[in-house]
N, C-alpha and C positions, 0 to 999 in steps of 0.2 A: 464272628460267626463260628459256631462249632461245627466241625466236620466229623460226623459220626464214623466215617470210614478210617479215620486216624486214631480211633480209640479201640482198645482191646482190654477185655477182662480175662485174666489168667487166674484160675481158681483150682485149688486142690479138691479132687473128688467130684462125684456126680451128685446131682440133686436127687434125693430119695423121696422127699415128701411131695405128693402130687399137687397139693395146693400151692406150694412154693413154685414148682415147675410151671403151673398154670399162670401164675402171676408174671414170672419171667417171660413166658411165651407171649403174654399180652403186650409187654413192652418191646419185645423183639419184633412183633408185627409192625409196630410204629417206627422201629429203627432197624430195618433188616440188614443194614451195613455194619452194625455193631458186631464185632467178633468176640465170641466167648469160647475160650479154650479150657477144657476140663482136663487137668493133668493128674498124674499119679504122685509126682513130687516136683520140686524145683531144682533138684540136684544138678541136672544137666543144663539148666537155663542160665544163660548169661545175656539177658535181654539188652542191657545197657550198652555193652561193648559190641555185641554183634549187630545191633540195629540202630544204635545211637538214639534209643527211645528215652523218653521221660518216664521214669519209674515212680509210681505212686503206690506205696504199700499201705494196706489197711491195717491199723494197729490201734489198740486201746490207748496207747500213750501218744497217739498222733494229734495233729492240729485239728481243731473243730472249725467248720465253716458254716455260715448260713447259706441258703440256696443262691442268693445273688452273688455272694463272694465266691462260691464254688463255680458258678458260671463264669465269672471274671477270670478265675484261675485257669479253667480249661481254655477259655478264649485266648489267654495270654500265651499259650503254647503255639499259636498260629498254625503253621503247617507241619509241626513236629508230630511224631507218633507218640501216643501216651499209652502206657501199659499199666493197668491196675492189677495189683497182686492181692489175692485173698488166700490165706492159709487154711489149714484144716482146724479141727477143734483145739489143737495146741498152738494155733497162730502161725506166724512166719518165723523161720530161723533168724537169729540175730545178725548173721552176715548179710542176709538179703535186706533186712531193715537198714543196716548201716550203709549199704550201697545204694539205697533208694534216694531219689531226689526229694521226696516228701513222704512223711508218714501222715496218713489221713485217718482221723477218727470220725466215725459216723454219728457217735453219741457218747456221752459219759456212761451210758448203760452198756451192758454186755449182751451181744446177740449171738445166737448160733451161727456158724459160718455159712450155712445155707440161707438163712434169713438175711445175713449181711449182703449176700449176692443180690437178693431181690431188692433190698433197700438201695444198694449202689446203682443198680440199673434204673430204678425209679428216679434217683437223683440225677443221673445222666440225662434221662428223658426230660426231667424238669429243667435242667440247665439248657438243654437244646431248645425247649419251648420258650424259655426266657430270652435266649439269644435270637430266636426267630420272631419274637413278639406274639407267640401263640397264646391264647387265653387260658392255658392249662394252670399256670401259676398265679396265685393271688397273693399280693404282698400286703 
């Protein structure tokens, strides 16, 4: 079972497009315990060492998952905290990617970083619904 309160999205910048913000807010209503941090940069962030978190960085060269496998991945971390990192328009610095536990690609397509945040939160909700046997996901 996925514990939403163990998941955090750390993203550079604020969402400027209202329609993306509206979409994110719809999923946040369904998962109020999901923490989203909007940061100016990752320079002072040392998530792995400070909190012993699992770090999953979004990157175009990352691994692709289908929804069921993504659910299994998140479930496999059991009671550990998982931090997702989303960069800005230039992506993430290479030192953050190399220190991540996993590089995750949302698609072979390229998305703006704001849209990537919406897609990620939807996939987290989908994984949560799969793990709870809610009727949201259709396979």
